C-alpha positions in Angstrom: 20.5 -131.8 91.5 17.2 -132.0 89.9 16.9 -132.3 86.1 13.4 -132.1 84.5 12.0 -131.9 81.0 11.5 -128.3 80.1 7.8 -127.7 79.6 6.8 -124.3 78.1 3.1 -123.7 78.3 1.9 -120.6 76.4 5.4 -119.1 76.4 6.0 -119.6 80.2 7.8 -122.2 82.2 5.3 -123.9 84.6 6.3 -126.0 87.6 4.2 -127.8 90.3 4.7 -126.2 93.7 3.3 -127.5 97.0 2.7 -125.2 100.0 2.4 -126.7 103.5 1.1 -124.8 106.5 -0.6 -125.5 109.8 -3.9 -126.6 108.2 -2.9 -128.6 105.1 -0.8 -129.0 102.0 -1.9 -127.7 98.6 -0.5 -127.9 95.1 -0.2 -124.9 92.8 0.8 -124.5 89.2 3.3 -121.6 89.1 5.4 -119.8 86.5 9.2 -119.6 87.0 9.5 -115.8 86.9 13.0 -114.3 87.0 11.4 -110.8 86.7 9.5 -111.2 90.0 11.6 -110.3 93.1 9.3 -112.2 95.4 7.1 -115.3 95.0 3.4 -114.6 94.6 0.5 -116.9 95.6 -3.3 -116.3 95.7 -4.8 -115.1 98.9 -7.0 -118.1 98.9 -4.0 -120.5 98.9 -2.5 -118.7 101.9 -5.8 -118.9 103.8 -6.2 -122.6 102.9 -2.9 -123.6 104.5 -3.4 -121.3 107.6 -1.5 -118.2 106.7 -3.9 -115.3 107.0 -3.0 -112.3 104.8 -5.2 -110.0 106.9 -3.0 -110.6 109.9 0.1 -109.6 108.0 2.2 -106.8 109.5 3.9 -106.1 106.2 2.9 -105.4 102.7 4.9 -104.6 99.5 4.2 -102.3 96.6 3.4 -104.4 93.5 3.5 -102.8 90.1 1.2 -104.6 87.7 0.5 -104.0 84.0 -2.4 -101.6 84.8 -1.9 -100.3 88.4 0.1 -100.2 91.6 -1.2 -102.2 94.5 -0.1 -103.1 98.0 -0.1 -106.8 98.7 0.4 -108.5 102.2 3.4 -110.6 102.9 3.0 -113.9 104.7 5.5 -116.7 105.6 4.9 -120.1 104.1 6.2 -122.7 106.5 7.2 -125.2 103.7 7.5 -124.7 100.0 8.4 -127.6 97.7 9.2 -127.7 94.0 11.2 -130.0 91.7 12.3 -132.2 94.6 13.5 -129.3 96.7 12.2 -128.0 100.0 12.5 -124.5 101.5 11.3 -123.4 105.0 9.8 -120.1 106.1 9.5 -118.6 102.6 8.2 -115.0 102.3 5.5 -114.6 99.6 3.1 -111.9 98.7 -0.6 -112.6 98.5 -2.0 -111.5 95.2 -4.5 -113.3 93.0 -3.6 -113.3 89.4 -6.2 -112.3 86.7 -8.8 -115.0 85.8 -7.2 -115.4 82.3 -3.9 -116.6 83.9 -3.3 -120.3 83.3 -1.4 -120.6 86.6 -2.0 -119.7 90.3 1.2 -117.9 91.1 4.8 -116.8 90.3 7.9 -118.5 91.6 10.2 -115.5 92.1 13.8 -114.7 92.7 13.5 -115.0 96.5 13.2 -118.8 95.9 15.2 -119.1 92.7 18.3 -117.4 94.2 18.9 -120.4 96.5 19.8 -122.6 93.5 21.9 -122.7 90.3 19.3 -122.7 87.5 20.0 -124.0 84.0 17.5 -123.6 81.2 18.7 -125.5 78.2 16.1 -124.7 75.5 17.8 -126.7 72.6 18.0 -129.9 74.8 14.6 -129.1 76.4 15.5 -129.5 80.0 15.5 -127.5 83.3 18.2 -128.2 85.8 18.1 -126.9 89.4 21.1 -127.5 91.6 21.3 -126.6 95.3 24.8 -125.3 96.1 26.6 -127.0 99.0 
């Protein structure tokens, strides 16, 4: 179990995530996004850790506010957030607009592995990994 103060920045819940690949480990500020079916990271982050989006054999259709795009899927060897670690996590590579205050979206493909409690009145976020 991991209990953390609930920090809401500009109307979104932001968490620190670290990605580790063959080349290095990098931190990213990401939004917990229950509306995103898959986690999204910038192409530059994937490249930095050694996951080349150009070599991806799969892409997914992504519907944004203004258009539909196809984004490559890569496998992140290790993703850590809030004291938890997941291995071989599929993510799509898509750089968010410059006005975004975060680098990516932590989507349902990660969140579904946990019991998630958002207690707004008590101002805490609790993440529990089922046995």
